[in-house]
C-alpha positions in Angstrom: 87.7 119.0 124.5 90.8 117.4 126.1 88.9 114.2 126.8 87.8 114.1 123.2 91.4 114.5 122.0 92.5 111.7 124.3 89.8 109.4 123.1 90.6 110.2 119.5 94.3 109.7 120.2 93.6 106.3 121.8 91.6 105.3 118.7 94.5 106.3 116.5 96.9 104.2 118.7 94.7 101.1 118.2 94.3 101.8 114.5 98.1 102.1 114.3 98.5 98.6 115.8 96.1 97.3 113.3 98.0 99.1 110.6 101.1 97.2 111.4 99.4 94.1 110.0 97.1 95.7 107.4 99.0 97.2 104.5 96.2 99.7 103.7 96.9 101.5 107.0 100.2 103.2 107.7 100.5 101.9 111.2 103.4 103.7 112.7 102.5 107.2 111.3 98.9 106.8 112.6 100.2 105.8 116.0 102.5 108.9 116.0 99.4 110.9 115.1 97.9 109.7 118.4 100.9 111.0 120.3 100.6 114.3 118.5 96.9 114.6 119.5 97.9 113.8 123.1 100.4 116.7 122.9 97.6 119.0 121.7 95.6 118.6 124.9 96.0 121.3 127.5 96.1 118.7 130.3 98.9 116.4 129.2 102.3 118.1 128.6 104.5 116.4 126.0 107.6 118.3 125.1 109.0 118.8 121.6 112.0 116.5 122.3 109.7 113.6 123.0 107.7 114.3 119.9 110.8 114.8 117.8 112.4 111.5 118.9 109.2 109.6 118.3 108.8 111.2 114.9 112.4 110.3 114.0 111.7 106.7 115.0 108.5 106.8 112.9 110.2 108.0 109.8 113.1 105.5 110.1 110.8 102.5 110.8 108.4 103.6 108.0 111.2 103.7 105.5 112.7 100.4 106.7 109.4 98.7 106.3 109.7 99.1 102.6 113.4 98.4 102.4 113.7 95.3 104.5 111.9 92.8 102.1 114.3 93.9 99.3 117.2 93.6 101.7 116.0 90.1 102.7 115.9 89.1 99.0 119.5 90.3 98.5 120.7 88.6 101.7 119.6 85.2 100.5 121.3 85.5 97.1 118.9 87.6 95.1 120.0 90.0 92.4 119.0 93.6 91.8 116.2 92.3 89.6 114.9 90.2 92.4 115.1 93.1 94.8 113.3 95.3 92.3 110.7 92.6 91.8 110.1 92.3 95.6 109.6 96.0 95.9 107.2 96.1 93.0 105.4 93.1 94.5 105.2 94.9 97.8 103.5 98.0 96.3 101.3 95.9 94.1 100.2 93.7 97.1 98.8 96.8 98.8 96.3 97.3 95.9 95.4 93.7 95.2 92.1 93.0 97.0 92.7 89.4 98.0 93.6 88.2 101.5 97.3 87.9 102.2 98.2 89.6 98.9 100.7 91.8 100.8 102.5 88.7 101.9 102.4 86.8 98.6 103.0 89.6 96.1 106.6 90.4 97.2 107.5 86.7 97.1 106.1 86.4 93.6 107.7 89.7 92.5 111.1 88.5 93.7 110.7 85.1 92.1 109.7 86.7 88.7 112.6 89.2 89.0 115.1 86.3 89.6 113.6 84.2 86.7 114.0 87.3 84.4 117.6 87.5 85.6 118.0 84.0 84.2 118.3 82.4 87.7 117.3 78.8 88.0 114.1 78.0 89.8 115.9 77.0 93.0 117.9 80.2 93.3 114.8 82.3 92.5 112.8 80.4 95.2 115.6 81.1 97.8 115.6 84.8 96.9 111.9 85.0 97.1 112.0 83.4 100.5 114.3 86.2 101.6 111.6 88.7 100.5 109.0 86.9 102.6 111.2 86.7 105.7 112.1 90.4 105.3 108.4 91.3 105.1 107.6 89.3 108.2 110.5 91.0 110.0 109.4 94.5 109.0 105.8 93.8 110.1 107.0 92.5 113.5 109.3 95.6 113.8 106.4 97.9 113.1 104.1 96.1 115.5 106.7 96.4 118.3 107.1 100.1 117.8 103.4 100.8 117.6 102.9 98.7 120.8 105.6 100.8 122.5 103.9 104.0 121.3 100.6 102.6 122.8 102.4 102.0 126.1 103.8 105.6 126.1 100.3 106.8 125.5 98.9 104.7 128.3 101.6 105.9 130.8 101.0 109.5 129.9 97.2 109.2 130.2 97.6 107.3 133.5 100.0 109.9 134.9 97.5 112.7 134.3 94.3 110.7 134.9 93.1 112.7 137.9 93.3 116.0 136.0 91.9 114.6 132.8 88.9 112.8 134.2 87.7 115.4 136.7 84.5 117.1 135.6 
């Protein structure tokens, strides 16, 4: 049973890394789920402090992933309407079944929000660029954290490999 949980946890870790790039998968919560499964094995001890700290990181990064594109819009001169448009675009991009919709939709949403705020086309384009840069930054941040979670997983499995893989 322990080996099954470790394999399932490893799969969740890999899916979590994919989820940092694919908007349909919540990457960092899935990766944390892999750490939780590792904790549930009887062979590999993980204390509650370890799980609590990684859960806190998961919650913070997951929340920031949705806030950073809007912050990027505001940083490059966007208005509240542009930030609102970027946020709506981000959520809409998750459900639009075309490639790269998650990248394009926040940009378009911020642009439309700025145009509705009576901004000129140049200002709207600058604010929309902030949304795109923010989205790239949040994706990179999530990838880094899921990769760190994968490394933590690998180190724990490696540390207890002899106990885990003896039959």
